[in-house]
LOMI-852369 format. One record per residue (C-alpha): residue number from 1; x negated, y negated, z. Coordinates in steps of 0.25 Angstrom, whole numbers, plus 5000, padded with zeros to 4 digits. Each point is the difference from the previous one (the first is absolute). Layout:
BEGIN
SITE     i     px     py     pz
SITE   NUM      X      Y      Z
...
***
This chain:
BEGIN
SITE     i     px     py     pz
SITE     1   4855   5196   5012
SITE     2   5012   5001   5009
SITE     3   4994   4990   5010
SITE     4   4995   4991   4992
SITE     5   5014   4997   4992
SITE     6   5007   5001   5014
SITE     7   4987   4988   5004
SITE     8   5005   4992   4987
SITE     9   5014   5002   5004
SITE    10   5001   4995   5013
SITE    11   4989   4988   4996
SITE    12   5010   4994   4988
SITE    13   5011   5002   5009
SITE    14   4995   4991   5011
SITE    15   4994   4990   4989
SITE    16   5015   4999   4994
SITE    17   5006   4999   5011
SITE    18   4990   4989   5008
SITE    19   5002   4990   4988
SITE    20   5006   4985   5003
SITE    21   5014   4998   4997
SITE    22   4998   4990   4991
SITE    23   5009   4987   5002
SITE    24   5012   4996   4991
SITE    25   5004   4985   4994
SITE    26   5011   4996   4993
SITE    27   5006   4988   4996
SITE    28   5012   4993   5006
SITE    29   5004   4988   4993
SITE    30   4987   4990   5002
SITE    31   4997   5007   5010
SITE    32   4989   5015   5003
SITE    33   5004   5010   5010
SITE    34   4989   5008   5005
SITE    35   5003   5014   5007
SITE    36   4990   5005   5007
SITE    37   5000   5015   5005
SITE    38   4996   5009   5011
SITE    39   4994   5015   4995
SITE    40   5011   5007   5001
SITE    41   5007   4990   4991
SITE    42   5010   4991   5010
SITE    43   4998   4984   5001
SITE    44   4990   4994   5006
SITE    45   5002   4987   4995
SITE    46   5008   4991   4991
SITE    47   5002   4985   4995
SITE    48   4999   4991   4990
SITE    49   4988   4993   4992
SITE    50   5002   4986   4994
SITE    51   4995   4996   4987
SITE    52   4988   4997   5005
SITE    53   4997   5017   5003
SITE    54   5002   4992   5016
SITE    55   5008   5007   5011
SITE    56   5013   4992   5001
SITE    57   5017   5003   5003
SITE    58   5001   5013   5012
SITE    59   4992   5009   5004
SITE    60   5002   5013   5008
SITE    61   4990   5012   5006
SITE    62   5004   5014   5003
SITE    63   4995   5009   5010
SITE    64   4997   5014   4996
SITE    65   5014   5004   5004
SITE    66   5008   4990   4991
SITE    67   5001   4990   5012
SITE    68   5000   4985   4996
SITE    69   4988   4996   5008
SITE    70   4999   4984   4994
SITE    71   5008   4991   4992
SITE    72   4996   4985   4996
SITE    73   4999   4989   4990
SITE    74   4989   4997   4993
SITE    75   5000   4987   4990
SITE    76   4988   4999   4991
SITE    77   4991   5009   5006
SITE    78   5003   4994   5015
SITE    79   5007   5006   5011
SITE    80   5013   4991   5005
SITE    81   5011   5000   5010
SITE    82   5005   5011   5007
SITE    83   4994   5013   5000
SITE    84   5005   5012   5006
SITE    85   4991   5012   5005
SITE    86   5007   5013   5008
SITE    87   4989   5008   5009
SITE    88   5008   5010   5007
SITE    89   5009   4994   5008
SITE    90   4997   4985   4998
SITE    91   5004   4993   4991
SITE    92   4989   4987   4996
SITE    93   5004   4986   4993
SITE    94   4989   4993   4996
SITE    95   5002   4986   4993
SITE    96   4991   4996   4990
SITE    97   4996   4987   4996
SITE    98   4990   4998   4988
SITE    99   4994   5013   5003
SITE   100   5000   4998   5015
SITE   101   5005   5005   5013
SITE   102   5009   4989   5004
SITE   103   5007   5009   5010
SITE   104   5002   5015   5005
SITE   105   5013   5005   5008
SITE   106   5002   5015   5003
SITE   107   5010   5010   5003
SITE   108   4997   5011   5009
SITE   109   5015   5006   5002
SITE   110   5008   5001   4984
SITE   111   5012   4998   5007
SITE   112   4996   4986   5003
SITE   113   5000   4994   4986
SITE   114   5010   5005   4988
SITE   115   4992   5001   4986
SITE   116   5003   5005   4988
SITE   117   4993   5000   4987
SITE   118   5003   5008   4987
SITE   119   4987   5008   4997
***
């Protein structure tokens, strides 16, 4: 009987901890702010939707350590303007024009450029 109860307790605790963390949505002015999480509850991605439910405005992505890995703008669901991607010791600037990559610039040493964006 003890083995059955112990097995049931282990199975139940595994089910509880394996459930997905649900995103949160909150109204900010005319936009909806969406926040998506890693399983540990840390923010994975955050940005805005317009009234039509399309990605709109600034979006940011983070790694599991809380470091920013991507940041850019959407206008009515279309990537536009400068997007920044951080990967190891590289910073890539990707320019989008109507959801199409127009140019890419990559810096391999963080001291080559100073970029200060608030999280």
